[in-house]
C-alpha positions in Angstrom: 0.0 0.0 0.0 1.3 3.4 -0.9 1.6 6.1 1.8 1.5 9.7 0.5 0.3 13.1 1.5 -1.8 13.4 -1.7 -5.4 12.3 -1.5 -6.4 9.4 -3.7 -7.9 10.5 -6.9 -10.6 8.0 -7.4 -14.2 8.9 -8.3 -17.4 7.0 -7.9 -19.5 7.5 -11.0 -22.2 5.0 -10.5 -24.2 6.9 -8.0 -24.2 3.9 -5.7 -22.7 5.0 -2.4 -23.1 1.7 -0.5 -20.0 -0.4 -0.3 -20.2 -3.6 -2.3 -17.2 -5.2 -0.8 -16.9 -5.5 3.0 -14.3 -3.3 4.5 -14.3 -0.9 1.6 -15.0 2.7 2.6 -17.2 4.8 0.4 -15.7 8.1 -0.6 -17.6 11.2 -1.7 -16.9 12.6 -5.2 -14.4 15.3 -5.5 -15.4 18.7 -6.8 -14.5 19.2 -10.4 -11.6 21.5 -11.4 -12.8 24.9 -12.6 -12.3 25.5 -16.3 -9.7 27.9 -17.6 -10.7 31.4 -18.4 -10.6 31.8 -22.2 -8.8 34.6 -24.0 -12.1 35.7 -25.6 -13.6 36.3 -22.1 -10.6 38.3 -21.0 -10.7 40.5 -24.1 -14.5 40.9 -23.7 -14.0 41.9 -20.1 -11.3 44.5 -21.1 -13.5 45.9 -23.9 -16.4 46.2 -21.5 -14.2 47.9 -18.9 -13.0 50.4 -21.5 -16.5 51.2 -22.6 -17.5 51.8 -19.0 -14.5 54.1 -18.5 -15.3 56.0 -21.7 -18.9 56.6 -20.6 -17.8 57.6 -17.1 -15.3 60.2 -18.4 -17.9 61.5 -20.9 -20.4 61.8 -18.1 -17.9 63.8 -16.0 -17.2 66.1 -18.9 -20.9 66.6 -19.6 -21.6 67.4 -16.0 -18.8 70.0 -15.9 -20.0 71.6 -19.1 -23.5 71.8 -17.7 -22.2 73.3 -14.4 -20.4 76.0 -16.4 -23.5 76.7 -18.4 -25.6 76.9 -15.3 -23.1 79.4 -13.8 -23.3 81.6 -16.9 -27.1 81.5 -16.9 -27.2 82.4 -13.2 -24.9 85.4 -13.9 -27.1 86.5 -16.8 -30.2 86.1 -14.6 -28.6 88.3 -11.9 -27.7 91.0 -14.4 -31.3 90.9 -15.8 -32.7 91.1 -12.3 -30.4 94.1 -11.5 -31.6 95.8 -14.7 -35.2 95.1 -13.7 -34.7 96.6 -10.3 -33.1 99.7 -11.9 -35.9 100.1 -14.4 -38.6 99.6 -11.6 -36.9 102.3 -9.5 -36.8 104.6 -12.6 -40.6 104.0 -13.2 -41.4 104.7 -9.6 -39.4 107.9 -9.7 -41.0 109.1 -12.9 -44.5 108.1 -11.7 -44.3 110.3 -8.6 -47.2 112.8 -8.4 -44.9 115.8 -7.8 -42.9 115.2 -10.9 -46.1 114.5 -13.1 -47.6 117.7 -11.7 -44.5 119.8 -12.5 -44.2 118.4 -16.0 -48.0 118.9 -16.7 -47.7 122.5 -15.5 -44.5 123.3 -17.5 -45.1 121.6 -20.8 -48.9 121.3 -21.0 -49.8 124.5 -19.1 -52.1 122.6 -16.9 -53.1 124.1 -13.5 -54.9 122.8 -10.5 -58.5 124.1 -10.3 -59.1 127.1 -8.1 -62.8 126.3 -7.4 -64.3 123.1 -6.1 -66.0 120.8 -8.6 -69.8 120.8 -8.6 -71.9 117.7 -8.3 -74.4 117.2 -11.2 -77.5 115.1 -10.9 -78.7 113.7 -14.2 -82.3 112.4 -14.5 -82.3 109.0 -16.2 -85.7 109.7 -17.7 -84.5 112.8 -19.6 -81.4 111.2 -20.9 -82.8 110.3 -24.4 -83.8 114.0 -24.8 -80.3 115.3 -24.4 -78.6 116.5 -27.6 -76.0 114.1 -29.1 -72.7 115.4 -30.1 
């Protein structure tokens, strides 16, 4: 009988796990050896990794480009808002009653009335009889 550190490499293929000979120990089947990785699988894995890296870099570049565009649009928005505030202040200044009164008096020769307005009562029944202009 041979004495070695290597296990015995016998397999039982019949599926019968009972010993047929007295004194014979039934041994379980060994696990099969994993197959080698093919060159095609390695190349396919490298190509897939390259595609993923290209998409990742493209995504980073697109995000950076969008961030720059957002920054420019925010600056443009702020300048438009500042112009809006300036124009609103100018409209408010020009719509002041004192300024309008002064311009009306100078350019249009308008004056405030010196006498109080009179309240007129119009009879609704006599309205059709009024002369038309």
